[in-house]
N, C-alpha and C positions, 0 to 999 in steps of 0.2 A: 555911218550909222548901221553897218551890217549887223551888229549885235542886236539892235532893236528889231530889225527885219526878222532874224531867226527866232528871237524871243516871241514876237507876235505871231509868226507863221506856224512854227512848230509847237508852240504851247497852245495853239488854238484848240486842238482836240481835247486836251485836258481842261482847258478853260471852259469849254462847252460841257464837258462831262461832269463838272463839279456843280451840280444844280443847287446844292445846299449852301454854298458860299463861293466867293470868287477865289481864284488862285492866289496864294500868298505873293505879295509884291506887285500884283496888278492894281494900279492906282487909277483913280479918277483924274488926278492931276499930280504933277511932280516937278520940282526944281532942284537941281543938285550940281555941285562942282566936284571934280576929282582930279587927282594928280598921280601920274605913274612916272617913276624916275629910274635912271641908271640902267636902261636896257642896252646891253652890249650888242652892237650891230655886227660884231665879228670881223675878222680879216683886216684889222686895223682901221675900220670905218668909223670908230668913235662910239658915242653913246646917244641914245634917243630919250628925250623926256616929253611926256604927253600931258597937256592940261586940257580939261574939257568942262564945258558948261552944257547941261541938258535941261530942256524945258518941254514938258509933255502935258497934254490935256485931252480928255474925252470932251468932245464939243457939246454933248448934251446926253441926258439919259436915253436909254434905248428907245428908238422909234418902233412901234408895233403896227405895221401896215395891215396885217391879218393876225388872227389868233395863233400864238405859238411861233411867230416869226419876229425876230428882233434884229434891228439894224443899229449899229453903234459907230458913229464917225469919230475920228481921232486926228490930232495934229501934233507935230513934234518939230522942235528945232534943236540942233546941236552945233556948238562951236568947238572946234578942236585946234589947239596950238601945238605944233611940232617944233621942238628945239633940238637941233642936232649939235652936239658938243664934240669937238675934235674930229669932225668928218673931213676927209681930204677934198680937195677941189674937184676931183673927178666924180665924187659921189653925186648921184642924180638929183637929190633933194637936200636943201638946207632948211633954214627956218621957214615955216609956212603957217598961214592962217587959213583954216578950212571951215566951210559951212555946209550944213545939210538941213533942208527943209522938206517935210513930208506930210502928205495927207493920206489917210487910209480909212478903210471901212470894214467892219466885221458884219457878216450876215449869219445869224444863228437860228436854227430850227430846234426848238425845245418845247416838248409837251409834257404836262404832268402825268398823262396816262400812258406814257411810253418811256422805257429806259434808254432809248436810243436818242442821240443828239447828232445833228449834222450842221456843218457850217462852211463858210468860205471867207476869204480875206483878200483885199486888193489894195495896192499902194502905188502912189506916184511920188517920186522924190527928185529933188534938185540937190546935188552934192558937188561942190565946186570951190575953187579959190576965188571965184567972182572976177578974175582978170579978164576973161572973155567967155561969156556964156553962149553955148550953142547946144545942138541936139545931144552931144556926147555927155553933157552934164546931167541929163535926165535919165532916170531908170524907172522901170515899171515891174512890179512883182505881184504874184498871185499865190494863194495857198488854199488848201481844203483840208478838212478834218472830220473825223467821225468818232464818237465816244459811246461807251456803254456804262451805265450806272448799275453795278452789281448790288449795291445797297447804299445807305445814306453815308457810309464812311469810305467806300472804295469805288473808284472809277478807273477805267482803262480806255485809252484812245490811241488812234494813229492819225498822223498828219503828214502833209508834204507841202513843200514850197518850191516854186520856180522863181529864181531871183535874176533880175536884169534881163527881162524878156527881149529888150531891144538891143542887146549887146552880147557880151560873153555870158550867155545864160548858164545857170548852174542849178541843179536839182538837189534838194535836201529832204530826205525822208525822216520821219521821227516817230518814236514810240513813247507814249506818255502814260504816266499813272499818277493818281492823286489819292493819298491814303491819310485819312484823319485818324490817327492812332488813338488819341484821347482828346479831351477838352483842352489839353495843354500842348500836345505834340502833333505835328503834321509833317509828313514827308512826301515829296513828289519828285518825279522826273518829267520835265516839260520840254520835250525835244532835247536840246543840248544843255538845258538848265537843270541843275539839281538843287533842291531846297530842303533843308531840315530846320523846322521852326519850333521854338519852345516858348510858350507864353508864361513868363514868370508870374504875372498877374494881369489884370485888365489894362494896365497902363505901361507895361514893359514887355518887349518882345526881343528874344535873342534868336538870330538866324545864321546858319552857315549856308553859304551859297557858292555854287560853281556856275559861271555863266560866260558866254563868249563876249569878246570885246573887239575893238578895232573899227574898221570901216573901209569904204571905197569912195574916193573922190576923184573927179576929173580936174586936172590942172593944166595950165599953159606953160610950156617950157620956154627957154630963152629964145628959141627960134620961132615962137608963136604957134607951135604944134600942140595938139591935144595929147595928153598923157594921163595915166591913171595911177594914183597912189593906193596901194592895197595893204592894209595892216590887219593881220590876224593875231588873235590873242585869246587866252582863256584865263579868267580871273577866279581865284579861289580866296574866299575871305569870310571873316566873321563880322556880323552887323548887329548893332544894338539900336532899337527903336523905342522912343519915349513919346507917349501921347501928350500933346500940348494942350489941346482942348477939343472936345467933340471927336470928329474924325480926322483932325490934323495931327500929324506925327512928325517928330524930328528923328532922322536916321543918320547914323555915322558908322563907317566900316573901314576895315583895313585888311590887307592880305597880299598875295603874290600874283603877278601876271606871268603866266607860264605859256609854253608852246608858242612863243612869239615868232612872227615872220613878217618880213618887209619885202614887198614886190613893187616894181615900177614897170608898168605895162603900156601897150597901146590900147585904145578903147576896145579893140576886138579880143583882148585877152593875151596877145602875144607878149611874152616876157622879155623886157629889155634888161632888167636887173632883178635878181631874186637872192634873198639871204635869210637863213634862219638866224634868229637873234636870241640872246640870253634872256633870263628871267629878270623881273624887276618888281619892286614893291609899289603898292598903290594905297591911296587913302581917299575917302570920299565923305561928304556930308551934304545933307539936303533936307528939304521938307516935302511932305506928301499928304495928299488928301485921299483917304481910303475910298475904294469904290463903294457904290451904294449896296 
Protein backbone atom coordinates (compact mmCIF):
# COMPACT_ATOMS: atom_id res chain seq x y z
CA UNK A 1 0.00 0.00 0.00
CA UNK A 2 3.01 2.26 -0.52
CA UNK A 3 1.16 4.15 -3.25
CA UNK A 4 -1.58 5.23 -0.84
CA UNK A 5 1.04 6.30 1.72
CA UNK A 6 2.75 8.61 -0.75
CA UNK A 7 -0.53 9.85 -2.14
CA UNK A 8 -1.81 10.72 1.32
CA UNK A 9 1.44 12.13 2.65
CA UNK A 10 2.77 14.17 -0.23
CA UNK A 11 -0.56 15.33 -1.56
CA UNK A 12 -1.38 16.65 1.88
CA UNK A 13 -0.01 20.13 1.29
CA UNK A 14 -2.00 20.55 -1.90
CA UNK A 15 -5.09 19.02 -0.31
CA UNK A 16 -4.88 21.59 2.42
CA UNK A 17 -4.07 24.43 0.03
CA UNK A 18 -7.19 23.87 -2.03
CA UNK A 19 -9.75 25.49 0.24
CA UNK A 20 -12.38 25.96 -2.45
CA UNK A 21 -12.72 22.23 -3.23
CA UNK A 22 -11.09 18.91 -2.52
CA UNK A 23 -8.21 17.58 -4.63
CA UNK A 24 -9.49 15.57 -7.64
CA UNK A 25 -9.57 11.89 -6.81
CA UNK A 26 -9.72 12.39 -3.04
CA UNK A 27 -12.82 10.45 -2.09
CA UNK A 28 -14.91 10.03 1.02
CA UNK A 29 -15.15 6.31 0.20
CA UNK A 30 -13.98 4.05 -2.60
CA UNK A 31 -13.98 0.39 -3.70
CA UNK A 32 -12.05 -0.75 -6.77
CA UNK A 33 -10.48 -3.76 -8.45
CA UNK A 34 -7.48 -3.64 -10.78
CA UNK A 35 -5.34 -5.98 -12.82
CA UNK A 36 -1.77 -5.45 -14.03
CA UNK A 37 -0.32 -8.10 -16.29
CA UNK A 38 2.69 -9.35 -18.20
CA UNK A 39 5.41 -7.53 -16.26
CA UNK A 40 8.68 -9.10 -17.41
CA UNK A 41 10.85 -9.79 -14.36
CA UNK A 42 13.97 -9.99 -16.54
CA UNK A 43 16.94 -12.39 -16.59
CA UNK A 44 14.70 -15.34 -17.38
CA UNK A 45 12.68 -14.87 -14.18
CA UNK A 46 9.31 -15.04 -15.92
CA UNK A 47 6.39 -12.64 -15.71
CA UNK A 48 4.45 -11.07 -12.85
CA UNK A 49 0.70 -10.46 -12.78
CA UNK A 50 -0.87 -8.36 -10.04
CA UNK A 51 -4.53 -8.39 -9.00
CA UNK A 52 -5.75 -5.93 -6.36
CA UNK A 53 -8.88 -5.02 -4.45
CA UNK A 54 -8.95 -1.67 -2.62
CA UNK A 55 -11.41 -0.48 -0.01
CA UNK A 56 -11.06 2.99 1.47
CA UNK A 57 -13.24 5.22 3.63
CA UNK A 58 -13.12 8.42 5.59
CA UNK A 59 -14.55 7.33 8.93
CA UNK A 60 -16.52 10.52 9.48
CA UNK A 61 -16.70 14.15 8.40
CA UNK A 62 -13.97 16.34 9.90
CA UNK A 63 -13.90 16.78 13.65
CA UNK A 64 -13.42 20.44 14.64
CA UNK A 65 -12.03 20.53 18.19
CA UNK A 66 -11.29 24.27 17.90
CA UNK A 67 -12.12 26.87 15.28
CA UNK A 68 -9.96 26.40 12.18
CA UNK A 69 -8.59 22.97 13.18
CA UNK A 70 -9.92 19.89 11.37
CA UNK A 71 -9.24 16.22 12.15
CA UNK A 72 -10.11 13.54 9.58
CA UNK A 73 -9.75 9.80 10.42
CA UNK A 74 -9.44 7.28 7.56
CA UNK A 75 -9.31 3.50 7.13
CA UNK A 76 -8.09 1.39 4.20
CA UNK A 77 -7.81 -2.27 3.25
CA UNK A 78 -6.00 -3.67 0.22
CA UNK A 79 -5.76 -7.25 -0.99
CA UNK A 80 -2.99 -8.02 -3.48
CA UNK A 81 -2.55 -11.28 -5.40
CA UNK A 82 0.84 -11.93 -7.02
CA UNK A 83 0.91 -14.54 -9.79
CA UNK A 84 4.40 -15.44 -10.95
CA UNK A 85 4.36 -17.12 -14.37
CA UNK A 86 7.40 -19.05 -15.58
CA UNK A 87 9.58 -18.12 -12.61
CA UNK A 88 12.46 -20.52 -11.82
CA UNK A 89 12.54 -22.51 -8.60
CA UNK A 90 15.29 -20.26 -7.22
CA UNK A 91 13.16 -17.12 -7.55
CA UNK A 92 12.47 -15.87 -3.99
CA UNK A 93 8.70 -15.45 -4.42
CA UNK A 94 6.06 -17.44 -6.23
CA UNK A 95 2.29 -16.95 -6.00
CA UNK A 96 1.34 -14.95 -2.91
CA UNK A 97 -1.75 -13.45 -1.25
CA UNK A 98 -0.90 -10.21 0.55
CA UNK A 99 -2.99 -7.99 2.80
CA UNK A 100 -2.65 -4.43 4.09
CA UNK A 101 -4.79 -2.78 6.77
CA UNK A 102 -4.24 0.86 7.71
CA UNK A 103 -5.66 3.54 10.00
CA UNK A 104 -4.58 7.13 9.46
CA UNK A 105 -5.49 10.65 10.52
CA UNK A 106 -5.17 14.09 8.93
CA UNK A 107 -4.86 17.20 11.11
CA UNK A 108 -5.45 20.42 9.18
CA UNK A 109 -5.19 24.05 10.25
CA UNK A 110 -7.24 26.20 7.86
CA UNK A 111 -8.62 29.68 8.52
CA UNK A 112 -10.75 31.84 6.23
CA UNK A 113 -8.82 34.98 7.21
CA UNK A 114 -5.39 33.59 6.21
CA UNK A 115 -3.99 32.23 2.93
CA UNK A 116 -1.71 29.84 4.84
CA UNK A 117 -2.64 26.24 5.61
CA UNK A 118 -0.71 23.78 7.78
CA UNK A 119 -1.24 20.15 8.52
CA UNK A 120 0.06 16.76 9.53
CA UNK A 121 -0.68 13.12 8.89
CA UNK A 122 0.07 9.88 10.73
CA UNK A 123 -0.60 6.26 9.88
CA UNK A 124 -0.28 2.80 11.38
CA UNK A 125 -0.35 -0.15 8.97
CA UNK A 126 -0.31 -3.93 9.07
CA UNK A 127 1.00 -5.35 5.76
CA UNK A 128 1.51 -9.11 5.71
CA UNK A 129 0.83 -12.49 4.17
CA UNK A 130 -0.73 -13.35 7.58
CA UNK A 131 1.31 -16.56 7.87
CA UNK A 132 3.04 -15.33 11.01
CA UNK A 133 2.26 -11.84 12.30
CA UNK A 134 4.91 -10.12 14.41
CA UNK A 135 6.38 -6.65 14.85
CA UNK A 136 7.94 -6.72 11.37
CA UNK A 137 4.44 -6.65 9.84
CA UNK A 138 3.67 -3.21 11.29
CA UNK A 139 4.84 0.13 9.95
CA UNK A 140 4.32 3.68 11.17
CA UNK A 141 4.45 6.76 8.94
CA UNK A 142 4.19 10.52 9.45
CA UNK A 143 3.98 13.55 7.19
CA UNK A 144 3.62 17.31 7.31
CA UNK A 145 2.66 19.94 4.77
CA UNK A 146 2.15 23.68 4.31
CA UNK A 147 0.30 25.48 1.55
CA UNK A 148 -0.40 29.00 0.35
CA UNK A 149 -3.53 30.09 -1.55
CA UNK A 150 -2.54 32.77 -4.04
CA UNK A 151 -6.15 33.13 -5.16
CA UNK A 152 -9.30 31.05 -5.55
CA UNK A 153 -7.83 29.14 -8.50
CA UNK A 154 -4.18 28.52 -7.66
CA UNK A 155 -2.42 27.10 -4.62
CA UNK A 156 1.16 26.01 -4.02
CA UNK A 157 2.35 23.72 -1.24
CA UNK A 158 5.26 21.67 0.03
CA UNK A 159 5.04 18.43 1.94
CA UNK A 160 7.22 15.66 3.26
CA UNK A 161 6.80 12.16 4.61
CA UNK A 162 8.87 9.72 6.62
CA UNK A 163 7.81 6.17 5.82
CA UNK A 164 8.43 3.07 7.97
CA UNK A 165 9.64 4.83 11.09
CA UNK A 166 10.23 1.56 12.91
CA UNK A 167 12.20 -0.15 10.13
CA UNK A 168 13.98 0.91 6.93
CA UNK A 169 12.90 4.55 7.20
CA UNK A 170 12.69 6.57 3.97
CA UNK A 171 12.04 10.29 3.48
CA UNK A 172 9.96 11.65 0.59
CA UNK A 173 9.87 15.42 -0.05
CA UNK A 174 7.16 16.80 -2.31
CA UNK A 175 6.24 20.00 -4.18
CA UNK A 176 2.56 20.41 -4.95
CA UNK A 177 0.36 22.75 -6.92
CA UNK A 178 -3.35 22.89 -7.62
CA UNK A 179 -4.59 24.97 -10.57
CA UNK A 180 -8.25 25.35 -11.47
CA UNK A 181 -7.82 26.51 -15.05
CA UNK A 182 -11.54 26.89 -15.71
CA UNK A 183 -14.87 25.47 -14.62
CA UNK A 184 -14.09 22.42 -16.78
CA UNK A 185 -10.30 21.98 -16.50
CA UNK A 186 -8.16 21.33 -13.44
CA UNK A 187 -4.45 20.44 -13.35
CA UNK A 188 -2.32 19.55 -10.37
CA UNK A 189 0.87 17.94 -9.14
CA UNK A 190 0.33 16.38 -5.73
CA UNK A 191 3.69 14.99 -4.68
CA UNK A 192 4.33 12.17 -7.19
CA UNK A 193 0.77 12.32 -8.55
CA UNK A 194 -0.06 14.26 -11.69
CA UNK A 195 -3.72 14.87 -12.54
CA UNK A 196 -5.26 16.63 -15.52
CA UNK A 197 -9.07 16.55 -15.33
CA UNK A 198 -11.68 17.69 -17.85
CA UNK A 199 -15.37 17.81 -16.96
CA UNK A 200 -17.34 17.04 -20.10
CA UNK A 201 -20.53 17.97 -18.21
CA UNK A 202 -21.77 17.63 -14.60
CA UNK A 203 -22.11 13.84 -15.00
CA UNK A 204 -18.97 12.88 -16.97
CA UNK A 205 -15.32 13.42 -16.02
CA UNK A 206 -12.25 12.54 -18.09
CA UNK A 207 -8.93 12.34 -16.24
CA UNK A 208 -5.33 11.61 -17.12
CA UNK A 209 -3.38 10.44 -14.09
CA UNK A 210 0.15 9.51 -13.23
CA UNK A 211 0.51 7.91 -9.80
CA UNK A 212 2.76 5.51 -7.88
CA UNK A 213 1.76 1.88 -7.40
CA UNK A 214 3.10 -1.20 -5.66
CA UNK A 215 3.62 -1.71 -1.96
CA UNK A 216 5.72 -3.26 0.80
CA UNK A 217 4.63 -6.40 2.67
CA UNK A 218 6.27 -8.56 5.32
CA UNK A 219 6.15 -12.28 4.51
CA UNK A 220 7.43 -15.49 6.04
CA UNK A 221 9.83 -17.56 3.93
CA UNK A 222 10.09 -21.38 3.82
CA UNK A 223 12.46 -21.32 6.80
CA UNK A 224 10.05 -19.26 8.89
CA UNK A 225 12.11 -16.06 8.65
CA UNK A 226 10.70 -12.55 8.13
CA UNK A 227 11.30 -11.09 4.68
CA UNK A 228 9.85 -8.11 2.81
CA UNK A 229 8.44 -7.94 -0.71
CA UNK A 230 8.83 -4.46 -2.20
CA UNK A 231 7.12 -3.56 -5.46
CA UNK A 232 7.68 -0.14 -7.00
CA UNK A 233 5.75 1.09 -10.02
CA UNK A 234 4.34 4.20 -11.68
CA UNK A 235 0.98 4.05 -13.45
CA UNK A 236 0.05 6.31 -16.35
CA UNK A 237 -3.53 6.04 -17.49
CA UNK A 238 -6.74 7.55 -18.77
CA UNK A 239 -9.83 7.36 -16.55
CA UNK A 240 -13.50 7.97 -17.28
CA UNK A 241 -15.97 8.70 -14.47
CA UNK A 242 -19.77 8.67 -14.70
CA UNK A 243 -22.08 9.98 -11.99
CA UNK A 244 -24.47 7.22 -10.91
CA UNK A 245 -26.56 9.25 -8.50
CA UNK A 246 -25.84 12.15 -6.20
CA UNK A 247 -22.18 11.95 -5.12
CA UNK A 248 -21.72 8.30 -6.22
CA UNK A 249 -19.55 7.77 -9.30
CA UNK A 250 -18.44 4.82 -11.42
CA UNK A 251 -14.81 5.06 -12.60
CA UNK A 252 -12.93 2.90 -15.11
CA UNK A 253 -9.41 3.35 -16.40
CA UNK A 254 -6.55 1.72 -18.28
CA UNK A 255 -2.94 2.47 -19.05
CA UNK A 256 0.65 1.35 -18.52
CA UNK A 257 2.60 0.50 -15.37
CA UNK A 258 6.17 1.70 -15.95
CA UNK A 259 9.41 2.00 -13.95
CA UNK A 260 8.64 -1.33 -12.27
CA UNK A 261 11.01 -2.83 -9.74
CA UNK A 262 10.89 -5.95 -7.57
CA UNK A 263 12.98 -6.24 -4.37
CA UNK A 264 13.16 -9.00 -1.78
CA UNK A 265 14.70 -7.73 1.44
CA UNK A 266 15.30 -8.22 5.12
CA UNK A 267 13.03 -6.12 7.38
CA UNK A 268 15.95 -3.70 7.92
CA UNK A 269 16.08 -2.99 4.18
CA UNK A 270 19.11 -5.08 3.18
CA UNK A 271 18.55 -6.43 -0.34
CA UNK A 272 18.54 -10.18 -0.85
CA UNK A 273 17.27 -9.85 -4.43
CA UNK A 274 16.62 -6.82 -6.63
CA UNK A 275 15.49 -6.60 -10.21
CA UNK A 276 14.27 -3.90 -12.56
CA UNK A 277 11.22 -5.17 -14.43
CA UNK A 278 9.55 -4.40 -17.72
CA UNK A 279 6.40 -2.36 -18.21
CA UNK A 280 2.89 -3.84 -18.15
CA UNK A 281 -0.68 -2.87 -18.92
CA UNK A 282 -3.29 -2.27 -16.23
CA UNK A 283 -7.04 -1.87 -16.04
CA UNK A 284 -9.25 -0.83 -13.15
CA UNK A 285 -12.91 -0.27 -12.32
CA UNK A 286 -14.60 0.89 -9.15
CA UNK A 287 -17.17 3.04 -7.42
CA UNK A 288 -16.49 6.07 -5.28
CA UNK A 289 -18.27 8.57 -3.11
CA UNK A 290 -17.00 12.09 -3.67
CA UNK A 291 -15.75 13.94 -0.61
CA UNK A 292 -18.01 16.48 1.03
